[in-house]
C-alpha positions as a Markdown table, in Angstrom:
| # | Residue | x | y | z |
|---|---|---|---|---|
| 1 | Met | 0.0 | 0.0 | 0.0 |
| 2 | Leu | 1.3 | 3.4 | -0.9 |
| 3 | Arg | 1.2 | 6.0 | 1.8 |
| 4 | Leu | 1.5 | 9.7 | 1.0 |
| 5 | Gly | 2.2 | 12.5 | 3.5 |
| 6 | Asn | -0.2 | 15.4 | 3.7 |
| 7 | Thr | 2.1 | 17.5 | 1.4 |
| 8 | Ala | 2.4 | 14.8 | -1.2 |
| 9 | Leu | -1.4 | 14.1 | -1.0 |
| 10 | Ala | -2.2 | 17.8 | -1.4 |
| 11 | Ala | 0.1 | 18.1 | -4.4 |
| 12 | Leu | -1.5 | 15.0 | -6.0 |
| 13 | Val | -5.0 | 16.4 | -5.5 |
| 14 | Ala | -3.9 | 19.8 | -6.9 |
| 15 | Val | -2.4 | 18.2 | -10.0 |
| 16 | Ser | -5.5 | 16.0 | -10.5 |
| 17 | Ala | -7.8 | 19.0 | -10.2 |
| 18 | Ser | -5.7 | 21.1 | -12.5 |
| 19 | Leu | -5.6 | 18.4 | -15.2 |
| 20 | Ser | -9.4 | 17.9 | -14.9 |
| 21 | Thr | -10.0 | 21.6 | -15.2 |
| 22 | Ser | -7.6 | 21.9 | -18.2 |
| 23 | Leu | -9.4 | 19.1 | -20.0 |
| 24 | Ser | -12.8 | 20.6 | -19.3 |
| 25 | Val | -11.7 | 24.0 | -20.5 |
| 26 | Ala | -10.2 | 22.5 | -23.7 |
| 27 | Arg | -13.4 | 20.8 | -24.5 |
| 28 | Ala | -15.5 | 23.9 | -23.7 |
| 29 | Glu | -13.4 | 26.0 | -26.0 |
| 30 | Ala | -13.8 | 23.6 | -29.0 |
| 31 | Pro | -16.5 | 25.0 | -31.4 |
| 32 | Ala | -19.7 | 23.1 | -31.5 |
| 33 | Ala | -21.1 | 21.3 | -34.6 |
| 34 | Ile | -23.9 | 23.1 | -36.5 |
| 35 | Val | -26.7 | 20.6 | -37.2 |
| 36 | Thr | -29.3 | 21.5 | -39.9 |
| 37 | Pro | -32.4 | 19.2 | -40.2 |
| 38 | Leu | -33.3 | 18.7 | -43.8 |
| 39 | Met | -36.3 | 16.2 | -43.6 |
| 40 | Thr | -38.0 | 13.6 | -41.5 |
| 41 | Gln | -39.9 | 10.8 | -43.2 |
| 42 | Pro | -42.0 | 8.2 | -41.4 |
| 43 | Leu | -41.2 | 4.7 | -42.8 |
| 44 | Asp | -44.7 | 3.2 | -43.1 |
| 45 | Asp | -43.3 | -0.2 | -44.2 |
| 46 | Tyr | -41.3 | -0.3 | -40.9 |
| 47 | Pro | -43.8 | 0.6 | -38.1 |
| 48 | Gly | -42.3 | 2.9 | -35.5 |
| 49 | Lys | -39.3 | 3.9 | -37.6 |
| 50 | Glu | -38.4 | 7.1 | -39.4 |
| 51 | Ala | -35.6 | 8.4 | -41.6 |
| 52 | Leu | -34.0 | 11.7 | -40.6 |
| 53 | Met | -31.7 | 13.6 | -42.9 |
| 54 | Ile | -29.4 | 16.3 | -41.6 |
| 55 | Thr | -26.3 | 18.2 | -42.5 |
| 56 | Val | -23.6 | 18.7 | -40.0 |
| 57 | Glu | -21.0 | 21.5 | -40.2 |
| 58 | Tyr | -17.8 | 21.2 | -38.2 |
| 59 | Pro | -16.2 | 24.7 | -37.8 |
| 60 | Pro | -12.4 | 24.5 | -37.7 |
| 61 | Gly | -11.3 | 22.6 | -34.6 |
| 62 | Ala | -14.8 | 21.3 | -33.8 |
| 63 | Val | -15.0 | 18.1 | -31.7 |
| 64 | Asp | -18.1 | 16.0 | -30.8 |
| 65 | Pro | -18.5 | 14.5 | -27.4 |
| 66 | Val | -18.5 | 10.7 | -27.1 |
| 67 | His | -22.1 | 9.6 | -28.0 |
| 68 | Arg | -24.4 | 7.1 | -29.7 |
| 69 | His | -27.3 | 7.4 | -32.0 |
| 70 | His | -29.4 | 4.2 | -31.4 |
| 71 | Ala | -29.8 | 4.4 | -35.2 |
| 72 | His | -28.3 | 3.2 | -38.5 |
| 73 | Gly | -26.2 | 6.2 | -39.5 |
| 74 | Phe | -24.9 | 6.8 | -43.0 |
| 75 | Ile | -22.5 | 9.7 | -43.4 |
| 76 | Tyr | -21.4 | 11.3 | -46.7 |
| 77 | Val | -18.7 | 14.0 | -46.7 |
| 78 | Leu | -19.6 | 17.1 | -48.7 |
| 79 | Glu | -16.6 | 19.3 | -48.0 |
| 80 | Gly | -13.5 | 19.5 | -45.9 |
| 81 | Ser | -12.1 | 16.6 | -43.9 |
| 82 | Ile | -13.5 | 14.8 | -40.9 |
| 83 | Val | -12.1 | 12.1 | -38.5 |
| 84 | Met | -14.5 | 9.4 | -37.3 |
| 85 | Gln | -14.3 | 6.3 | -35.1 |
| 86 | Val | -16.6 | 4.0 | -33.3 |
| 87 | Lys | -15.6 | 1.9 | -30.3 |
| 88 | Gly | -13.6 | -1.1 | -31.4 |
| 89 | Gly | -13.1 | 0.3 | -34.9 |
| 90 | Lys | -10.3 | 2.1 | -36.6 |
| 91 | Glu | -10.0 | 5.9 | -36.7 |
| 92 | Val | -10.5 | 7.1 | -40.3 |
| 93 | Thr | -10.1 | 10.4 | -42.0 |
| 94 | Leu | -12.7 | 11.1 | -44.6 |
| 95 | Thr | -12.7 | 13.6 | -47.5 |
| 96 | Pro | -15.4 | 14.7 | -49.9 |
| 97 | Gly | -17.2 | 11.8 | -51.5 |
| 98 | Gln | -16.2 | 9.3 | -48.8 |
| 99 | Thr | -18.7 | 7.6 | -46.5 |
| 100 | Phe | -18.9 | 6.2 | -43.0 |
| 101 | Tyr | -21.4 | 3.9 | -41.2 |
| 102 | Glu | -22.5 | 3.7 | -37.6 |
| 103 | Gly | -24.7 | 0.9 | -36.3 |
| 104 | Pro | -27.5 | 1.3 | -33.7 |
| 105 | Asn | -25.2 | -0.3 | -31.0 |
| 106 | Asp | -22.0 | 1.7 | -31.9 |
| 107 | Val | -20.5 | 4.2 | -29.5 |
| 108 | His | -19.1 | 7.1 | -31.6 |
| 109 | Thr | -15.8 | 7.7 | -29.8 |
| 110 | Val | -14.2 | 10.2 | -32.3 |
| 111 | Gly | -16.0 | 12.8 | -34.4 |
| 112 | Arg | -14.0 | 15.9 | -35.3 |
| 113 | Asn | -12.9 | 18.3 | -38.0 |
| 114 | Ala | -9.5 | 17.2 | -39.2 |
| 115 | Ser | -8.6 | 20.9 | -39.8 |
| 116 | Gln | -8.0 | 23.7 | -37.4 |
| 117 | Thr | -8.4 | 26.3 | -40.2 |
| 118 | Lys | -11.1 | 25.1 | -42.6 |
| 119 | Pro | -14.7 | 24.0 | -42.0 |
| 120 | Ala | -16.0 | 20.5 | -42.9 |
| 121 | Arg | -19.6 | 19.6 | -43.8 |
| 122 | Phe | -21.3 | 16.2 | -44.2 |
| 123 | Leu | -24.7 | 14.7 | -44.9 |
| 124 | Val | -26.2 | 12.2 | -42.4 |
| 125 | Leu | -29.1 | 9.9 | -42.9 |
| 126 | Leu | -30.3 | 8.2 | -39.7 |
| 127 | Leu | -32.8 | 5.4 | -39.7 |
| 128 | Lys | -34.2 | 5.4 | -36.2 |
| 129 | Asp | -37.2 | 5.0 | -33.9 |
| 130 | Lys | -39.9 | 7.7 | -34.4 |
| 131 | Gly | -39.3 | 10.6 | -32.1 |
| 132 | Ala | -36.0 | 9.2 | -30.6 |
| 133 | Pro | -33.3 | 11.7 | -30.0 |
| 134 | Val | -30.7 | 12.2 | -32.7 |
| 135 | Leu | -27.7 | 12.0 | -30.2 |
| 136 | Val | -27.4 | 10.4 | -26.8 |
| 137 | Pro | -24.3 | 11.4 | -24.8 |
| 138 | Glu | -22.2 | 8.4 | -23.6 |
| 139 | Lys | -20.7 | 8.5 | -20.1 |
């Protein structure tokens, strides 16, 4: 068992708090994605399901939180370059004309603009339960 004196323990707590604050500030400073709904279409042949089409714009330096969609997600890059990854998958960098897929059970661990200077924009088609949220933060 490791025993720390009061001074060492206080220093460890201070470093831990500083690191936690620094990470929170870094995330808070990253610009948010801009989501524009394009259409929602009930899928009558699949009771309780709907298709939702959106565009997402990542300003330079934008980063998504870790999340899931509880949907089939089809991504098509329109402009710029994005980095995507789901838990257990490889991180990929996508450019215009390239695609990405997320399944209903996937946890989206990486979603960000690959550029710190240029925006990126992509089209997303989600096949999901009617009325379900588009994004569910993952803890």
